[in-house]
C-alpha positions in Angstrom: 96.3 100.0 142.7 92.6 99.6 142.0 90.5 98.9 145.0 88.7 95.5 145.2 85.1 95.7 143.9 83.3 92.8 145.5 85.9 91.0 147.7 87.2 91.5 151.2 90.6 90.0 150.3 93.7 92.2 149.9 97.0 91.2 148.2 98.6 91.2 151.6 96.1 88.7 153.0 96.7 86.4 150.0 100.5 86.4 150.5 100.3 85.9 154.2 97.4 83.4 154.1 98.1 80.6 156.7 96.8 78.0 154.3 99.6 78.7 151.8 102.3 76.0 151.9 105.8 77.2 153.0 109.1 76.3 151.4 110.6 73.1 152.9 113.7 73.6 155.0 115.9 72.0 152.3 114.8 74.6 149.7 115.2 77.5 152.1 118.7 76.3 153.0 119.7 75.7 149.4 118.6 79.2 148.5 120.5 80.7 151.4 123.7 78.8 150.5 123.5 79.6 146.8 123.4 83.3 147.7 126.9 82.9 149.2 129.6 83.6 146.5 132.1 80.9 147.6 129.9 78.1 149.0 131.4 74.6 148.6 129.4 72.3 146.4 129.9 69.6 149.1 128.0 71.6 151.7 125.0 72.1 149.4 125.1 68.4 148.5 124.9 67.5 152.2 121.9 69.7 152.7 120.0 68.1 149.8 121.0 64.6 150.8 119.5 65.1 154.2 116.0 65.2 152.5 115.9 61.7 151.1 112.7 62.3 149.2 114.0 65.3 147.4 117.4 63.7 146.9 115.8 60.6 145.3 113.7 62.7 142.9 116.7 64.8 141.8 118.8 61.8 141.1 116.0 60.1 139.2 115.6 63.3 137.1 119.2 63.9 136.2 119.6 60.2 135.2 116.4 60.4 133.0 116.3 60.9 129.3 115.3 64.5 129.9 118.9 65.4 130.7 120.5 62.6 128.7 123.7 62.0 130.6 126.0 59.5 129.0 127.3 58.3 132.4 125.0 57.4 135.3 125.1 59.9 138.2 125.2 58.2 141.6 125.1 61.1 144.0 124.1 64.8 144.5 127.7 65.8 144.6 128.4 64.1 141.2 125.1 65.6 139.9 126.4 69.1 140.7 129.7 68.3 139.1 128.0 67.0 136.0 125.1 69.4 135.7 126.2 72.5 137.7 124.8 74.1 140.8 121.9 75.8 139.0 120.5 72.5 137.9 120.3 71.1 141.3 119.0 74.3 142.8 116.3 74.5 140.2 115.2 70.9 140.8 115.2 71.4 144.6 113.0 74.4 144.3 110.8 72.8 141.6 110.1 69.6 143.5 109.6 71.5 146.8 107.0 73.8 145.5 105.1 71.2 143.4 105.0 68.8 146.3 103.7 71.4 148.7 100.9 72.5 146.3 99.8 68.9 145.5 97.6 69.0 148.6 95.0 71.3 146.9 93.8 68.7 144.4 90.5 68.0 146.3 89.7 71.7 146.8 90.4 72.4 143.1 88.0 69.7 142.0 85.3 70.9 144.4 85.6 74.6 143.3 86.0 73.8 139.6 89.5 75.2 139.4 91.6 73.9 136.5 94.6 72.6 138.4 95.7 70.2 135.7 95.7 73.0 133.2 97.9 75.0 135.5 100.5 72.2 135.9 100.3 71.5 132.2 101.3 75.1 131.4 103.9 75.2 134.1 105.7 72.0 132.9 105.4 72.9 129.2 106.7 76.4 130.0 109.6 75.0 132.0 110.6 72.6 129.2 110.2 75.4 126.6 112.3 78.0 128.5 115.1 75.5 129.0 115.1 74.6 125.3 115.0 78.2 124.2 117.9 79.2 126.5 120.0 76.2 125.2 119.2 76.9 121.6 119.9 80.6 121.7 122.6 80.6 124.4 121.2 83.9 125.8 120.7 82.7 129.5 121.3 79.9 131.9 118.9 77.0 130.9 118.2 75.9 134.4 117.5 79.4 135.7 115.0 79.7 132.8 113.6 76.3 133.7 112.7 77.1 137.3 111.5 80.7 136.4 109.1 79.3 133.9 107.9 76.5 136.3 107.0 79.2 138.9 105.7 81.9 136.4 102.1 81.4 137.5 102.5 80.5 141.2 100.5 83.6 142.0 97.3 82.0 140.7 97.8 79.0 142.9 98.3 81.3 145.9 95.1 83.3 145.1 93.1 80.1 144.7 94.4 78.6 148.0 93.5 81.9 149.8 90.2 82.7 148.1 88.8 79.4 146.9 85.7 79.4 144.8 85.5 83.2 144.6 88.8 83.3 142.7 87.9 80.2 140.6 84.7 81.9 139.4 86.6 85.1 138.3 89.2 83.3 136.1 87.1 80.3 134.8 86.0 82.0 131.6 89.4 83.6 130.7 92.5 82.0 129.1 95.1 81.5 131.8 98.6 83.1 131.7 97.3 85.9 129.5 96.9 89.7 129.8 93.1 89.1 129.5 92.9 87.1 132.7 95.0 89.6 134.5 92.6 92.4 133.4 89.6 90.3 134.7 91.4 89.8 138.0 92.2 93.4 138.5 88.6 94.4 137.6 87.0 92.0 140.0 89.6 91.8 142.8 91.8 94.9 142.6 95.0 92.9 142.1 96.3 90.1 139.8 98.2 86.8 139.9 101.3 88.8 138.9 101.0 90.9 142.0 100.5 87.8 144.2 103.3 85.9 142.5 105.8 88.7 143.0 104.8 89.1 146.6 105.1 85.4 147.2 108.6 85.2 145.5 109.8 88.1 147.7 108.4 86.5 150.8 110.2 83.3 149.9 113.4 85.3 149.1 113.6 83.8 145.6 116.4 85.2 143.4 115.6 88.5 141.7 115.7 86.9 138.2 112.8 84.7 139.3 110.9 87.7 140.7 111.3 89.7 137.5 110.2 86.7 135.4 106.9 86.9 137.2 106.6 90.7 137.3 107.4 91.3 133.6 105.8 88.1 132.1 103.6 90.2 129.8 106.0 93.0 129.2 109.4 91.4 128.8 111.0 94.4 127.0 110.5 96.5 130.2 112.4 94.0 132.4 115.7 95.2 133.9 118.7 94.7 131.6 120.3 92.2 133.9 117.3 89.8 133.6 115.7 90.7 130.3 117.0 87.7 128.5 115.7 85.3 131.1 112.3 87.0 131.1 112.1 86.8 127.3 112.8 83.1 127.4 110.1 82.6 130.0 107.6 84.8 128.2 108.1 82.9 125.0 107.9 79.5 126.7 104.6 80.6 128.3 103.2 81.6 124.9 104.1 78.2 123.6 102.6 76.5 126.6 99.3 78.4 126.2 99.3 77.6 122.5 99.8 73.9 123.1 97.2 73.8 125.9 93.7 72.4 126.2 92.1 73.8 124.2 95.0 74.8 121.9 95.4 78.5 120.9 97.1 78.8 117.5 97.2 82.6 117.9 99.7 82.2 120.7 101.8 79.9 118.6 101.8 82.6 115.8 102.9 85.2 118.3 105.5 82.8 119.7 107.0 82.4 116.2 107.2 86.1 115.6 108.7 87.0 119.0 111.2 84.1 118.9 112.5 85.5 115.7 112.5 89.1 117.0 114.1 88.4 120.4 116.2 85.3 119.9 116.8 85.2 116.1 115.1 81.8 115.8 114.0 81.1 112.3 110.5 80.0 111.5 111.8 76.7 110.0 113.3 75.8 113.5 110.1 76.4 115.4 108.4 73.1 114.6 111.5 71.1 115.8 111.6 73.2 119.0 108.0 72.6 119.7 108.3 68.9 119.1 111.2 68.8 121.6 109.3 70.9 124.0 106.3 68.5 123.9 108.5 65.5 124.4 110.3 67.2 127.3 107.1 68.3 129.0 105.8 64.7 128.8 109.0 63.4 130.5 108.7 66.1 133.2 105.1 65.2 133.9 106.3 61.7 134.8 109.2 62.9 136.9 107.1 65.4 138.8 104.2 62.9 139.0 101.7 65.4 137.6 98.9 64.7 135.2 99.0 67.1 132.2 96.5 65.6 129.8 97.0 64.3 126.3 99.9 65.3 124.1 98.9 68.1 121.8 98.3 67.4 118.1 101.3 69.6 117.1 100.8 69.3 113.3 97.2 70.4 113.5 98.0 73.3 115.8 100.8 74.5 113.5 98.6 74.1 110.5 95.9 76.2 112.1 98.4 78.7 113.3 99.8 79.1 109.8 96.3 79.4 108.4 95.6 82.1 110.9 98.9 83.8 110.1 98.0 83.8 106.4 94.5 85.1 107.1 96.0 87.8 109.3 98.6 88.7 106.7 96.0 89.0 104.0 93.8 91.1 106.3 96.8 93.4 107.1 97.7 93.6 103.4 94.2 94.5 102.5 94.1 97.2 105.1 97.5 98.5 104.0 96.3 98.6 100.4 93.1 100.3 101.5 95.2 103.0 103.4 97.6 103.3 100.4 94.6 103.7 98.1 93.2 106.4 100.4 96.5 108.2 100.4 96.3 108.3 96.6 92.6 109.0 96.3 90.7 112.3 96.4 88.2 112.1 99.2 85.5 114.0 97.4 85.5 112.6 93.9 87.0 109.2 94.4 89.5 109.6 91.6 93.3 109.7 92.0 94.7 112.8 93.7 97.6 115.1 93.0 100.1 112.8 94.6 99.1 110.0 92.4 99.1 112.3 89.3 102.7 113.3 90.0 103.8 109.7 90.2 101.9 108.5 87.1 103.2 111.5 85.1 106.8 110.9 86.1 106.6 107.2 85.2 104.8 107.9 81.9 107.3 110.6 81.0 110.3 108.5 81.8 108.9 105.6 79.7 108.4 108.0 76.8 111.8 109.6 77.2 113.6 106.2 77.3 111.9 105.0 74.1 111.5 108.4 72.4 107.8 107.8 72.6 104.8 110.0 73.4 103.0 111.1 76.5 100.3 113.8 76.9 99.1 115.9 79.8 95.6 117.4 79.6 94.3 120.0 82.1 90.6 120.6 82.6 89.3 123.6 84.6 85.6 124.0 85.4 84.5 127.4 84.0 83.1 130.0 86.4 83.1 127.4 89.2 83.3 130.0 91.9 79.9 131.4 90.8 78.4 127.9 91.3 79.6 127.9 95.0 78.6 131.5 95.5 75.1 131.1 94.0 74.1 127.6 94.9 76.4 126.7 97.8 79.4 124.4 98.3 77.2 121.3 98.4 76.2 121.9 94.8 79.8 122.7 93.9 80.9 119.4 95.4 78.2 117.6 93.4 79.4 119.2 90.2 83.0 118.1 90.8 81.9 114.6 91.5 79.8 114.4 88.3 82.6 116.0 86.3 85.1 113.4 87.6 82.7 110.7 86.7 82.1 111.9 83.2 85.8 112.4 82.4 86.7 109.0 83.9 84.0 107.2 81.8 84.9 109.1 78.6 88.6 108.3 79.0 88.5 104.7 80.2 91.6 102.9 79.0 93.1 106.2 77.6 94.6 107.8 80.6 94.6 108.4 84.4 92.1 111.1 85.5 93.1 112.9 88.7 91.9 115.7 90.7 94.7 118.2 90.6 93.3 120.7 93.0 90.1 122.8 93.5 88.1 122.6 90.3 91.1 121.5 88.2 91.3 117.9 86.8 94.5 116.7 85.2 94.9 113.7 82.9 98.0 111.7 82.1 97.8 109.9 78.7 100.7 107.5 78.1 101.7 106.7 74.6 99.5 109.5 73.3 100.8 112.1 70.8 99.5 115.7 70.7 97.1 115.2 67.8 95.3 112.2 69.5 95.3 114.0 72.9 93.6 117.0 71.2 90.9 114.7 69.9 90.3 113.2 73.4 90.3 116.7 74.8 87.5 117.8 72.4 85.6 114.6 73.3 85.6 115.3 77.0 84.8 119.0 76.5 81.7 117.9 74.6 80.8 115.3 77.1 80.7 117.9 79.8 79.0 120.7 77.8 76.4 118.7 76.0 74.4 117.5 79.0 73.5 119.8 82.0 74.4 118.5 85.4 71.6 117.2 87.7 71.9 119.2 90.9 68.7 118.2 92.6 68.9 117.4 96.3 72.0 119.5 96.7 70.3 122.7 97.8 70.7 124.4 94.4 68.2 126.9 93.2 67.7 125.0 90.0 67.4 121.3 89.1 70.1 121.4 86.3 73.2 123.4 85.7 75.0 123.9 82.4 78.7 123.2 83.0 81.6 123.7 80.7 85.3 123.2 81.0 88.4 124.9 79.5 91.0 122.3 78.4 94.7 122.6 77.9 96.9 120.0 76.1 100.6 119.5 76.1 102.4 116.5 74.7 105.8 115.1 74.3 105.8 113.7 70.8 108.6 111.5 69.4 111.6 113.6 68.5 110.8 116.4 70.9 113.1 115.2 73.8 115.5 118.1 73.3 112.7 120.6 74.0 110.9 118.7 76.8 113.5 117.6 79.3 111.2 117.0 82.3 107.6 116.3 83.3 107.5 119.8 84.8 107.8 121.3 81.3 104.7 119.4 80.2 102.9 120.4 83.4 103.6 124.1 83.0 102.7 124.0 79.3 99.4 122.3 79.9 98.6 124.8 82.7 99.5 127.7 80.3 97.2 126.2 77.7 94.3 126.2 80.1 94.8 129.9 80.7 94.9 130.4 76.9 91.6 128.5 76.7 90.1 130.7 79.4 91.2 133.9 77.5 89.7 132.5 74.3 86.3 132.5 75.9 86.1 129.3 77.8 84.4 126.0 76.8 87.2 125.3 74.3 90.5 123.5 74.0 94.0 124.9 73.5 97.2 123.1 72.7 100.8 123.9 73.3 103.1 123.3 70.3 106.7 122.9 71.2 109.1 124.5 68.6 112.7 125.5 68.7 113.3 129.1 67.6 117.0 128.4 67.0 116.1 125.7 64.4 114.1 128.2 62.3 115.2 131.7 63.2 113.0 134.6 62.1 114.4 136.8 59.3 115.4 139.7 61.5 116.3 137.9 64.7 119.3 139.4 66.5 122.6 137.5 66.4 123.7 138.4 69.9 124.5 135.5 72.2 122.4 135.0 75.4 123.6 136.6 78.6 126.4 134.9 80.5 124.9 132.9 83.3 125.9 130.2 85.8 123.7 127.7 84.0 122.5 127.5 80.4 119.2 129.2 80.0 116.3 126.8 79.6 114.8 126.3 76.1 112.2 128.9 75.1 108.7 128.1 76.6 106.1 127.1 74.0 103.2 129.2 72.8 99.6 128.2 73.2 97.6 127.8 70.0 94.1 126.4 69.2 94.1 122.6 69.5 93.0 122.3 65.9 95.4 125.0 64.6 98.8 124.6 63.0 100.7 127.9 63.5 103.4 128.4 66.0 103.6 132.2 66.1 101.3 135.1 65.2 102.1 136.9 62.0 102.8 140.6 62.0 100.3 143.1 60.7 100.3 146.9 60.6 97.4 147.1 63.1 99.0 144.6 65.5 102.8 145.1 65.9 104.5 142.1 67.3 107.5 141.8 69.6 108.8 139.0 67.5 110.0 141.3 64.8 112.6 144.0 65.5 115.6 145.7 64.1 119.1 144.9 65.0 119.4 148.4 66.3 118.6 148.5 70.1 117.2 152.0 69.9 114.7 151.0 67.3 113.6 147.7 68.9 109.8 148.0 69.2 109.4 146.1 72.6 106.1 146.8 74.4 107.2 144.7 77.4 106.7 145.4 81.1 110.1 145.2 83.0 110.6 145.4 86.7 113.9 146.4 88.2 114.4 145.5 91.9 117.5 147.3 93.3 117.9 149.0 96.7 121.0 150.9 95.8 119.8 154.1 94.1 122.9 154.5 92.0 122.9 151.0 90.6 119.1 151.2 90.0 119.8 154.3 87.9 122.7 152.5 86.1 120.2 149.8 85.1 117.2 152.1 84.3 119.0 154.6 82.1 120.4 152.2 79.4 117.2 150.2 79.5 115.1 153.2 78.8 117.4 154.3 76.0 117.5 150.8 74.5 113.8 150.1 74.8 111.8 153.4 74.7 108.5 151.6 74.3 108.9 149.3 77.2 107.2 149.9 80.6 110.0 150.0 83.2 109.4 150.2 87.0 111.9 150.4 89.7 111.3 148.9 93.2 113.8 149.8 95.9 112.8 147.0 98.3 111.4 143.5 98.4 108.1 144.7 99.8 107.7 147.3 97.1 108.5 144.7 94.4 105.9 142.4 95.8 103.4 145.2 95.6 104.2 145.9 91.9 104.0 142.2 91.1 100.6 141.8 92.8 99.3 144.9 90.9 100.0 143.7 87.4 102.0 141.1 85.4 105.5 141.7 84.1 107.4 140.2 81.2 110.8 140.3 82.8 112.2 141.0 86.3 115.8 142.1 87.0 116.6 141.6 90.7 119.6 142.4 92.9 120.6 139.4 94.9 121.1 141.2 98.2 118.3 143.6 99.1 118.0 145.6 102.2 114.9 143.8 103.5 115.7 140.3 102.2 117.4 138.2 99.5 116.4 137.6 95.9 115.3 134.1 96.8 112.6 135.5 99.1 111.2 137.6 96.3 111.4 134.7 93.9 109.3 132.6 96.2 106.6 135.3 96.4 106.7 136.1 92.7 106.3 132.4 91.6 103.2 132.0 93.8 101.3 134.6 91.8 99.5 133.0 88.8 100.4 135.8 86.4 104.1 135.5 87.3 104.4 131.8 87.4 106.7 131.6 84.4 108.1 135.2 84.1 111.9 135.2 83.6 113.7 136.5 86.7 117.3 137.4 86.2 119.3 137.7 89.4 122.1 140.3 89.4 124.9 140.0 92.0 128.3 141.2 92.9 129.1 137.6 94.0 130.4 135.7 91.0 130.8 132.4 92.9 129.3 129.1 91.7 127.6 128.6 95.1 125.8 131.9 94.9 124.6 131.1 91.4 123.4 127.7 92.4 121.5 129.1 95.4 119.7 131.6 93.2 118.9 129.1 90.5 117.6 126.6 93.1 115.3 129.3 94.5 113.7 129.6 91.0 115.7 132.2 89.2 115.8 131.9 85.4 119.4 133.1 85.2 122.2 134.5 87.3 124.4 137.3 86.0 127.5 138.6 87.9 127.4 142.4 88.0 131.1 142.5 87.0 130.0 141.2 83.6 127.3 143.8 83.4 128.6 147.2 84.1 131.6 147.3 81.8 129.2 148.1 79.0 125.7 148.4 80.6 123.8 149.3 77.5 125.1 146.4 75.4 124.9 143.8 78.1 121.4 144.8 79.2 120.3 144.8 75.6 121.5 141.2 75.3 119.8 140.1 78.5 116.5 141.9 78.0 116.2 141.2 74.3 116.8 137.5 74.8 114.5 136.9 77.8 111.7 139.3 76.8 111.5 137.7 73.4 111.1 134.4 75.1 108.5 135.7 77.5 106.4 137.3 74.8 106.8 134.4 72.5 105.3 132.2 75.2 
């Protein structure tokens, strides 16, 4: 516990202060008797009737409109029969404590302590707790009544013991809130909660009443046995604070939320409950002879609470929208990020696919961007990216969504845009970037202006091409490949992917062999990059430039200049693969890796057109190698054929899920290695080279 900062009082001195009123004998005896499990009602009635003042008040109360008995109750015994033991016990305690604390009125006026505000909150809370318990049937209404009536008894005890010193601490803070408890602990070292619990223990009040004080501001942490009572009391106190003088609509807003969360009370029922609460509190103020001020203007308070709720909802919604926008926005350029790009592309592709419409993807890569960072610094590089994003966004306003894909790459989704139109837009943005140097003053650059160019790749799903382009990923890979083609063509240019189906227009000398047997049908051939303004789909053969697209039906004469990598840790099986491949394709470059690590080294050293990989290697599985291979830019789309002794569907699915292009059981391979390998290699290498 925090030590007092400016007071000589301790919590113990407050609880044992001789000026504090004690429980009357009738209350002490009633509490003692009600702790006995089989106490006769008649015995308790006799104790209460011995205190004529308490007896008269209880009978007046149970016969009042507050309890609404249909038959008049003439005695305490009959009251306990009608109302139950808890009702009489609660009223005995309530009247005893209220009467004993009434003697501090003069001191409260002198020290400017808001005693009327205290009793107002106590009676409103008591009426509210009883109503909530009855409405929700979660706890005994009369236990909740007395617990709420005594919820803030600690503040009365602290005022009686400390007088003006305490009144000065709490005067500027809203009562019955965490805020006032914080102020008390800071100034005094303890709070009204501490004093209330100490007093309840000293008076030997039931544990449910002690916990209702102790956990008033943290009801969810109350012991399971008393949590429902504590929740009813906490809610009732919120309502009492909200309906106080001055009213606090924020407390009513919190009351509505927690009443629904804790007790399942619908918002539409809240107004009726608060009306009943106000009427009940007004009746109690007469029965307890306590002034509680004017009735609250419930309609005005509810209207203000609803207005505040709406304002809060709007503020939260704005903040959520802001956070959502940040999650989809690139922090440097301010344009949508990769996450947003993926979502926009998926939606645009699905829309085009459903209606057999069009959608285009355009990739832009800043040329020689690394040299900008290396020569002028990253601040200049950042400024270039920001200006690049600005120019592209301005040039494509209303055409598509411009996103930062990563690094110096910007990607654009153009819904309802065919390849020809996308190519025109691509040329426009290329010129917009290249025609005007970038102003890099105040960035630390060595020059005031920098010439910047971009390489642009275009891929589009045109109407009628759905059979070739089955997913957004196909467009994405094609646009990425087109950017590489633009780079190879000298940069500062555009290249377009044209999707064609070789099976629809086979070349004159194409082999007639079927594709290799695999667990899944091989994907359609990947497209070939061509200039954005061109119209051809494949290079023509010439004597000076032999092409892999033209070959004889004879395997031995097939003029393939491809690079093939065999990954096989078994020396014999590696030889069984290498020998027929060398005989079938004498012009191909064939390497053999005997381990995963060696294969990774070969792949990093130079690109390959085809990889044949055993599924189970000595230092790993084919899936491990596939992950490494796919991460290399020059191997991103290389066909990888997994060979395995396991012909199960599960093994095939695992390999294909890891990124394999096809899965071939070895049992299908080694019956006629040369013919089977010819089918596999000719099919997949042709696709690789055609792409």
